[in-house]
N, C-alpha and C positions, 0 to 999 in steps of 0.2 A: 365859408362865411359863418356858419353856425359855430365852428370851433373858435374862430376869432372873437365872436361875440362872447362866448363863455370865458375866453382868456381875459377880455376887457373887464368882464364882471369880476373875475378873480382878482385882478390888479386893483380895481376900485375897492373891493372888500378889504384887500390888504392895506391900502392907504387909509381907509376909515379906521381899521383896527389900530394902526400905528398912531393915528392922530388921537384916538381915545386913550391909549395907554402910555404914549410917549416912548414906546419900545418898537423897534423895527419888526415888522411882521414878515416871516419867511414863507415863501411858497414852497411847494414840494421840491421843485427843481433847484431853488436856491439852497434849501436844506441839504440836498444831495451833493451839490457842487461844493458847498462849504465842508461837508464831511469828507469828501474825497480828497480835499486839499489838506485837512488838518488831522484826520484820524491817525492815531499812532500805529495801528496794525497795518494800515495801507503804506505808511511811510517805511515801516520795518520791512514789509514785503518788497518794496521797491529797492531797498538796500541789498536784498538777496540777489538781485540781478547783477549789481556791481560785483558782488562776491564771486558769482559764477563767471563773470567776464574776466576777472583776475585768474580764475581757474583755466580759462582758455589760453591766456598768455603763458601760464606755467606749463601747460601741456605742449604748447608750441616751442617753449624754451628747451624742452628735452630733446628736440631734434637739432638744436643749434650746437656749434662747437663750444667746447668748454676750455677755458684757460685758468690755470691755478698757479699762483705765485707761492713758493715755499722757501723756507730757510731754516737752519737749525745748527746745532752743535752736538757732536756725538763723542762720547768717551769710550774708547776701546780698551780691552784688557791687554791685547797684543798690538804692537805698532802696525798701522795700516797705511797703505799708499794713498796719498791724496791726488797724485798725478796718474792719468790714464796710461795704459800700455797701448802703444800704437806703432805703426810702421810695418815693413815687410823685411824678412831676412835678406841680407844680413844686417840691414839698417833698422833694427827694432829698437825703439826707445823704451828703456826700462826706467821705472821710477827711481829718482835719485835720493829720495828721502821718505822715511816712514814716521808716522806720528800716532800717538795714542789719543790725541784730541784732533778731530777733523771738523772743520766748518764747511757748510755747503749751502748753496742758494741756487734757485733756478725757476723755470717755468715749465709746466706740463700742459700738454694739448691732447684733447680727446674729441673725436667726432663719431657719433653712432651712424653707421652706414646701413645696417639691416638688423632688425630684431623681430623677424617673423610678422611684420605688419602691426606690431603693438604700438609703435610711435604714432602712426597716422590715425589708428583707431582710438588712441587716447585723446587726440585732438577732437576727433568726431564725437566722442562721448562728452567731452567738456562743452562742445557747442550745443549738443542736445540738452545737457543739464542747464545751460543758460536759457534755452528756449523753454524748458519746463519751468524755470523760475519766472519767466515772463507770463506763462500761463497761470501759475499760482498767484501772481500779482493781479492778473485780470480776475481770477476767481475771488480773491479777497475784495476787490472793488465791487464785484457783483453781489457778494454776500452783504457788504456794507450798504449797497443801494437797497437791497431787499429789507435789511433791518431798519434802515432809516425810513423807508416807505411804511413798514409795519408800525414803527413808533409814531410816525406822523399821523396816520389814520387812526391809530389807537387813541391818540390825544384828542383828535376831533370827535371820536366816538364818545370818549369820557366826558368831553365838554357838552355833547348833546345829552348824555345821560344826566349830567349835573343840572343842565337846564330843565330837563323833564322833571327831575326830582324837586327842583326849586319851584316849578310851576305846581306840582302836586302839593307841596307845602302851602303855597298860597291858596290853593283851592280848599284844602282842609282847614286852613285858618279861617277862610270865609265861611265854610260850613260850620265851624265851631261857633262863630259869632251868631249864625242863624239858630243853632241849637240853643245857645244861651238865651236868645230873645224868646224863643218858643218855650223854653223851660221857665222863664220868669212869668210868661203868660199862662203857664200851667197846662199847656197842650201836649207836652212830651214828657217822658220820664227821664229821671237823672241818668239812667243807664245809657241813654243816647249820648249824653255829654261825656261819660266815661269812655265809651267806645271811640268817640271822636278824638278825645285826648290821647288815647292809646295809639291810634293810627297816626296821629299827628307826630307823636314822639318817634314812632318808627320811621316816618317820612323824613324827619329832621336828621335822624341818625344815618339814613341812606344818603342824604345830601352831603353830610359830613364825610362819609366814606368816599363818595365820588370826588370830593375836593382833595382828599388825601391821595387817592389813586392818581388824580391828575398831576399833582406835584411829583409823585414818584415817576410817572411817565416822562415828565419834563426832565427829571434828573437823568433818566436813561438816555433821552435824546441828546442832552448835553455831552454825555460820555461818548456816544456814537459820533457826534459831530466834532469831537476833539476839543471841546471847550473846557479849559482847565479851571476857570473861575466858576465854581458851582453856584455862586450867588448872582451870576449874570442873568438878567431877565430876558427871556425870549418869548416871542409870540408867533403863533402860526396863522397864516392867512387861510381863510376857509377854502375848501376845495371847490373850484369852479363847477365841478360836476359835469364836465364835458364827456360826451359819449365817445369812448375809445374802442376802436375795433380791435379784434385779436384774431390770430391765425387759427386755422383748424388744427386738429390733433396731428394729422399726418404732416402738415407744414411745420408745426412746432417741433415734431420729432426730427424731421430732416434738419431743421435749423439747429437743434440741440447737438446732433452728431457732428455738425459742421462748425459750430461756434463755441460749444461748451468748453471752457478752458481746462476744466478738470478731466474731461474726456480726451481732449487733445494731449494733455499731460500723460494720461494713461497709455495712449498709443505710443508716445515717445519713450515711455518707460519700457515698453515691449521692445522697441528698437534698441535701446541701450542694453537690455538684457541679451539680445541676439549678438550685439557687437562684443559684449563681455565674454560670450562663449568663444568667439573667434580670438579674443585677446588671450584667454586661458589656453586655447589650443595652440596659439602662436609661441608659447613658451617651449614647445617641443622642437621648434626650428632653431637653427644656429643663430648666434649673434656675431656681427662683424663690426669692429671698431677700428678707426684710424687713430693711432696714438703717436705722440711725440714728446720729447723732453730735451730741454736745454738747461745745463747746470754747470756750476763752477764749484770746485773744492779747494780747500786750503788748509794748511797746518797753522800752528801758532804764529808763523812768520807772515801770514796773510799774503803768500805768493799764490794767487788764484790760478787754477788750471781749468780750462773749459772742456766740456764734453757734451755731445748731443746724440740723439737717435730719433728715428721715426719708423713706423711700421704698421702692419695690419695684425689685428688679434682676432682670432676666430675661436668661439667657444660653443660647444654643443652639449646639452644635458643628456647624460647617458642613463643615470639612475638617481632618483630622488625619493626612493621608498614609497612610490605610489602617490606622491603629493600632486604631480601633474594631472593624473587621471582623476584624483579627488576634486581638484579645482575645476576641471572641465565638467565633471558630473554635477557639482554644485551650481555652476553657471547655467547649465541646462535646466536644472530644477527651478532656479530663479526665473529663467525665461518662461517656463511653463506657468509658474505662479503669476507672473506679470500678465500673461494672456488670460488667465482665469479672472484676475482682478479687473481687466478691461471688459470682459464679458459681463461680470457682475455689475459693473458701473453702467454698462449699456442697458441692462435690464432695469436698474434703478431709475435711470433717466426716463425710460418708457413709462414706468409707474408714476414718476413725479409729473410728467406732462399730462397723463390721463387724469390723475387725481386733481391737478389744478384746473383742467378743463371742466371736469364734472363739478368742482366746487363753484366755478363761475356760474354754470347753468343752474345749480341748486340755489345759490344766493339770489340770482335774478328772479326765480320763481317765488322765493320767500319774500322778496321785496314787494312783488305784486300783491301777495296775500296780505302782507303787513299794512300796505297802504289802504286796502279796503277795510282791514280791521280797525285802523286808526279812525277812519271816517265814521264807522259804526260806533266805536267806543266814545267818540266825542259827542255824537248825537245822543247816545244812551246816557252819558253823564249829564248833558244839558236837560234831558227829559226828567231824570231822577231828581235833579235840583228843583225843577219846577213842581214836580209832584210832592216833594217833601215840604216845600214852602206852602203848598196848598193843603197840606195835611193828608194827602192821599198816599204818601209813601213813607218809608222808614229811613232812619239814619244809616242802617246797615246797607240798604239799597244804594244810597248815595256813595258810601265808602267803597262798596264793591264795584260800582261803576267807575269811580276814580281810579281804583286799583287796576281794573281791566284796561283803562286808557293808558296808564303808565306801563303796563305789561306790553300793550300793543306798540307803544312808542319805543320801548326797549328792544323788542323783537325787530322793529324796523331799522333802528340804528345798528343793531348787531348784524343784520343782513347786509346793510350798506358797507359796514367794515369788512365783513367776510368776502364780499364781492371785490372790493378794492384790493385786499390782500391776496385773493386768489389770482387776480390779474397780475399783480406783482410777482407772485410765485410762478405763474405761467411764463412771464418774461424771463425770470431767472432760470427756470427749467429749460427754456429755449435758447439760453446763452445771450440774451439781450442784457445791456447794462443800464442805460439811462432811460428816463421817461420819454415818451413820444412828444 
C-alpha cells in the first residue's frame, strides 16, 4: 500500500512537471526503458549475437557434404589422352586420340567422416561463443541501466543543489537590503555591506555553476538514452522516494555468482579453453574423408568422355616439427589463464557487493545526521537574522549561519544521491537489471 502511494505521488509530480514546462517528464523506469531500446552500444551488442549465430551455422556446415563444380582447359606440351583407359584383357580400350589441348568439367564430392572430434567440438565452441555474446549483451544492458540511474539521480541532485543555491541567493539579497537600511540609519559599518556583497557574488557564481552542471548532466543523459537530437528538451520526474529493500551481502553474493553475465561469460570461456585443448590434441588423430569425382574430358572436337571415382582417404600426421605439441601446450596455458581470470573476477564481484552494501549503510547514516543538521542550521539562520535586525548580532554571524545551512543541505542531497547510486550499484553487482 505504501509503495503504491509513493508511486502515485511520483506520477502526479511527473504530470505537474510536464504541465509546467510543456515537456514530457520521464520517470526512472521510463528513462531506463527508452535507453535500452535506443542506446547504440546495446544495439551493437545485440548484433554480436547474430554474428555468433552465423558462426554456429558455419561450424555445422563443416560436417556436411561438399560438392564443387569445376571446369577448365589445359594446354600440354605433349599430346595427352582425353579418353580413359578401361576394360580387362584382352578387351582393353585404349585411347584413340591424343591432344595437346584438353577440356574438362565435372563435380567433386567430399564428406568428412572423422577428424579426431574436432568437427563436433568446433560446433560446441561456436554455441558457447553465442552464449557468451548473449551474456555480454546482458552485461551491456546492466551497465547502461546503472549509468542511466546514476545520471538520473545526479540530475535530481544538481537540481536540489541549484535550488538550495538559489534560495541562498534570495536570503543574501534580503540580508543585503537589511544591511543597506541599517547602513543608512547609521547603525552598522559599511564593511558589513561589503562582506554581504562579496558573499552574494559568490552565491550567484555557485548558482550559475550549478545550472551549467545541470545542462552538462542532461547532455550525458541524452547520449545514454540514445537521443541524437541534442537540442531536444527532456525533463525528469522527481523520485517518489519509496523505501526499497535490498538483499543481504550473502544473498547478493549468491545472486551475483548465479546471475552476473560477465561471470557466466568467464565460466564459459573456461569451458571453451578446455574444449580447445581437446581440439588441439585431436590433430594427432587420423582424418577420414569420403571423396568422389565425376568428370568429362574432351579434345578440340568436343567428343566428351566421362569418368568417375569414389573412395575413402585416410591421413595421419606423423611429423610436423613439434607444431602439434606447441599448439596443445598453448591451449593448456590459455585454459589456465581463463581459470585465473574467472577467479579474479569472482574476487572482484565479492568486493563490489561488499563495497556497495557498506556504501548504502554509510549513506543512510549520513542522511540521518544531515537531516538533524538542516533543522539546526535553519533555526540558527532564523535566530541570527532576528538578532541582526535587533542590533544584537553581526552580519558575519548571519552569513556564517546561511553558509552553514547551505552546507547542511548540500551534505543531505549528496547523501541521498550516494544512497541511491549505492543501491543501483548493489543491484548491478548482484546481476539485477531493472528497477523494482
